[in-house]
Structures are given as C-alpha cells and as structure tokens.
N, C-alpha and C positions, 0 to 999 in steps of 0.2 A: 524271732526277737531282732529289732531294727539294730543296724550298725550304730548308730547314733546314741541309743540307749546302752548297748554295751561299751560303747567307748566313753560315755558318761559314767557309767559304774564302775570301770576301771580306774577312770581320774580321780573320783571320790572315794575309792577302797584304798588308794596309794596314799592318800594325804590326811593326816592325823586331824583329828576333830575334838570338840570339847565333850569329854566323858568317853572318848575311846582313843587306841591308838591306830595307827596304818595297819591294813590286812597285809598278811605276808602274801608273796606271788604264788605261794601253794594253795593257800586260802582262797585268792581271787580266781584262779583256775577253777577250784571245786565250786565255789558259789556259782561262776558263770555256767558250768556245767547243770548244774539243778535248777538256774534260771531259765535256760533252754528247755528244760524239760516242762517247767512249769508254763512257757509260753506255748509250747506244744499241745499241753494239755488244755488250755484256755481254748483252744482252736485258732491259737494265732492271733488273739485278741491283742491289739496295742497296748503297750504297758502303761499308758497314762488311762485305761479304760478297766485295769485290775482291780480287784474288789476282794474283802474278806471272805465272801461266798466262794470265790474261786478256790482260795487258799483251804478252806475247809475240805471243800470237794476233793482236792488234789491229796490232802493229808489221808482222808479216808480211801482212795483207792490206791496210795502207797502203800498201806496197811494191807488192804486186801490182796495186794500183789504178793506181801510177802517180804517186804523191806523190814530190816531190822531196825529197832528203837533208833539206834544211834545214827543210820544213814536217814531216818525221816526227821529227826532233830536237826541235823545236818541242813537237810534240804529247806526246812521251816526258817532255821537262822538266815539261810540266803534270802529266802523271799522277804522275811521282817526286814533285813538290813536294806533292802532295794527299797521297801516301803518307805522306811523311816529317813533315809539317808539319801535316795537319789531322787524318787518320785515324790517325797514330802506328802505322804497320803497316810491316813490313818485306817487302818484295815478293819477297826473295830475289834469287837469282842470275837474271836474265834471259836468255832465249834470243832474241837479237834478230839481224836481218839483219846481213850482214856490213859494215862501215861502208865507205862511200863518200866519195870525195874532194868536198867542195863546193868547186866553182870560183867565184872571186869575179867578181860581175856588173861589167863596165865601166861606171863611172858616167858621165852625162852631164852635162858642166859646160858652163853657158850662158856667152858672153863677156860684159863689162860693157856692151858696146852692146845685147846681148839683152836683158839685165837691165834698161836703161834703157828699152828698148821694150815689154818687159811691164810695167813699173810706170807706163807711160804709159796701159795700159788698166785699170788698178785705181783705186778711189776709196774714200775716207773709211777706215774701220776696217780693211778688207782691206789697202788700201795700207800705213797705216802697220805693222800686223803684219807684212808681207812685208819691210818697210825694217828692222824691228828684228831679224828672223829673218836677212835677209842682212848686216846690218850690224854683228851681235853674235854671231852663230853659234850661236843657240839653237834647241834642238829645238821643233818645232811646239807640244808640250803644254806645256813650259815656258813658252813665249811667249803661250799662251791664259792660264796660270793667275799671271802677273805681277800682282802688287799694286801699288798707287799708290807705297807706300814703298819699293819695290825699285829705284825710280830714285835714283841719286845724282849729281845735276848737277854738284855742287861738284867730286868725284873722278872726273866721267865713267866711271862703273862702274854696272854693272846687277847685284844680286843674285839668283842664283838659288836658290831654297830648295826642298830636297826634290827634285832632280832624278833622272835614271835611277839606280838603285841607292840612293836615299834621300840624295844627296851634295849638299851645298850647295857654290856657288862665286861668284866673282866674273868678270864679262867685260866686253866693253868697251861704252863709250856713246858712239858716233860723235859727233863733234862737228858734224857734219851735221845730226842729228838732235835737237840741244840745244832747239833754237827750236819745231820743230814739236811735240816732245814736251813742252813748256813748254804750248805752247797746247792740246796733247790733255788735261793735266791740269786746266787751267781748265775745258775742257769737260765733263771727267768729275767735276768738282767741282759744276758748275751740274746735272748730271743726278743726282747724289747729293743734292743740296739738295731737288731737285723729289721725289725718290722719298720722302726724309724727310717732307718736307710731306704726302706723299698716305699717311702711316702705314706705309711700306716702309723701305728703307733697311739692312736686316740683311744680314750676310754670316758664311757659316761661317768658324771660324777653327781651324788646324792643332792638334791634339793636346786639351789641357785648358784653353789659354788664354782660351776663353770664359767658365769657371767662373772663373778667376783675374782677369780683367778684364772685369766685366760690361758695360761702356759700351763697349769696344773693337768688338764688332761692328756698331756704327753709326757707327765715325770713317772719315773718309774715306780716311786711310793703309792701311787695311786692304781696302778696296773693289777690286775686280779692276780692271786698270786697261783691258782691253778686254772690254767689259760683253755679257752676252746682251742680246737685245732684249726677251725676256719677263722678268716677275717672278712668281716662285712662292713661296707662303708667306713672303710679305715680303721674300723674296730673289731679289737680281740676279745671277744667277751668271756664269760666264765665257763667252766665245764659244767655241765648238766647232770643232775642226780642220776639220771638213765644211764649214762655211761658208767658210773661207778656201781650202779645195781647190777649192770650185765656182767662186770668183771668179778664182781663178789659171787654171784651165783656159781661161776666157772669156778673160783677157788673152792668155793665151798663144797661142790661135787668132787673136785679133785682130792679134795681132804679126806671123803669118805663120810661126811656128816651129813645125816640123813633129816635132822632137825630143820626147821627154816632159820636163816640168819640172812637179815637184810643191813643194809647199812644203819638204819636207825636201832636195829639190835646191839651193835657196837657202843651206842650211847646207852642202852640199858646196861650193857657189860660195865662200861665207866662208871656207872653210880653202883652197881652191886659189888664190883671189885674195890671201888674206892672206899666202900663202906667195911669190907674185910680187911682193908689195909690199915683202918684205924680211924679215919675220918669220921666226925661227927656228922648228924643227918642236917645240921642247919648249914654246916659248910658245903654238902654236897648240893643243898637246895640252892644255893647262890650258886655254884659253879654251874648248875645245870640252867639256871635263867628262870626257875619255876617262881611263880606269884605264891602259890599254896603249898604247904608242907604236904598236903593230902596226896598232890600231884606226885610230889619226890615220892611218896610212900608206895606209890604205884610201881614206880621202878624197881623199889626194895623188896616186894613181897614175895619174889621167887627166889631169894635168896635161901636155899635149904639147909646152907651151912650154919644157920640158927639153931636148929633142932639136932637133938641125939637120939639115935634109934635105941631102944631097949635092950635089942640083941647085941649092941656093943656094950652093953652092960652085963654079960653073963657072968655067974658065978664062978667062982675059981675052979670048982669040982668041975662044971661042964667043959673049962678050957682043958683040963688033963686029959680028955679022951675026946676022940673025933666027933665032931658034930655031924648030927643026921642031916643037917643043911649043907654041909661041906660039899663044894663040887667035886666029882670025880676027877 
C-alpha cells in the first residue's frame, strides 16, 4: 500500500463528512491494518485498480482461514470505507459469504471488592486513569485524550470532546475524585511550568484552533490531563492506552483475579454498577455516549444480581437441618 494512499486515508478518516463522523484513532489504526492485508492479498495491486472481485475473493479467503464473522465484517468495513470515501470508486454488488450470526460474548464484570483490590495495586497516573474510567464510564482513548479544561469541578462533570463517532457529551465527575483530581491538576500545572521553562510546553489543538488562538498551545487548560513521559518537537503528548493496559495486567495478577480484566472492562463495570446504584438505563446510555439503547444493554446483560436462585428460597423446614449441599 503506497504511502500517498495511506496518508490520504488518514486525512479523510479524521475529518467528519456528510452522513458520517470522523473515525476514532483506534478505528483508523484498525482499518489501516486491514487495508494493508487487502493490499497484499491483491498481489500489491495499486489502490486505484482495486475492484469488487478483489473484495469478494478476499472475504471468501478470510472465511476459509477461519476468521470470525466480526473480524471479517471489520475488514469489509475498512475496504468499503476506502472505496467510498478515499478512492471514490463503486465496488459494485459484492459476492460475499453467507452472513453468520454474531453471538455476543459474555462480559466479565468484576465486583466492587475486586475493583478495590485491583486499585490497591495501581500507582500514580495509571491509578488515576483507572479511577476516572470506572468512575465516569469513559472509553480508554477518551480518558487518554482528556485535557485539563475538560474537568468541571463546580458542576461535577467531565466533558468528552470528539468521542466515538466524533460526538461530544457530558459525563459524571465522581465526588470521591474531586480532591484527588484537584491535586492532580496542581501537579500537571507544575509539570507544564517546567516544560515551558525548558522551551517546550506546546500541545496540538483540534481543527484550526491553533491558527485562531496562537497562544493557546502553551496554555495549561489545553494540556493533556494525563501526559506522556517523553517530549517530542516541544510537545508532551497524551499517555497511550498500552501503558494503562500493562499496569492493569500486573495489578489484576497481584490481586489474585484469574478472570480477564482490561481497561475497557472498567467501563463495563461502570455501567453494571451504576444500574445497581439505581440509575435508569437511559441515563446510563447518555453517560456512556451510546447512540442505541441496544448497545447499552450489551454492557448490562452480565448483571447476575437481577436474578434469584431457587436455592436461596428454601423452605423453612430445610433451613432447620444441615443442607446436604453445605460445605464441610
């Protein structure tokens, strides 16, 4: 895949257009991965020569290689996006494998006690990021890209700009995090002051704001709340998700939890525990930034607390003598 096509794809994907929002950086990375795979499958054919037959053959080959329906659908979306919005070509009617039902995977929701044990194994920035994701229901990338100005302590809200699908929203700022985050902002201000003194302290702004407000890239309010450790080209970027993932894996292992727990699991835990706390499902939908209520229900279906085991409703006569199921 040529460098010019790759650059053009990224440029188009980052800009909203009629009928669609901008793609998230994670989606762009995933789509580029599939487009490279497609390019190799065509025998390194230039993108301008791609056609619908190439796509059909690739889809059948992916199925023959054992790729799951979700993966094949993701690959198809990447190629169709490139045809429609980058190449402006019509792939025609595609001959595709028969559609298969995608069974939703059962989500693992840690208990509040387990989350407490996990947090006990986290330190510094990783601990604060995990607390914001769990306490506010943010996506991992949304947390990484928070800026200092997105915290509203007076109204106990966090502003999410350009979330999934390019949408903005407000979510909760837990009262328990107010003082820790105030201290964090003080630390962030001190770090920014040091960067300025050393001739750095710049930050990239969204859109054309840098041209409209020339001094804004050096202002504290625009700095990323959770910064990277390194400075490049006078800029301190935001912390990447991989750093939090690595720290969380270690904390989960130290807590003795054998079930998989990722940063995104904390967002699922926010939804489930928020429901148990008495929030209605529409409120949770808005806080999570979902367009469809069906998407929110995926986050809630693992809530086993909604059921009652018949064993817990044993007759009084059974309760008076030892149960044959009692543990020794």
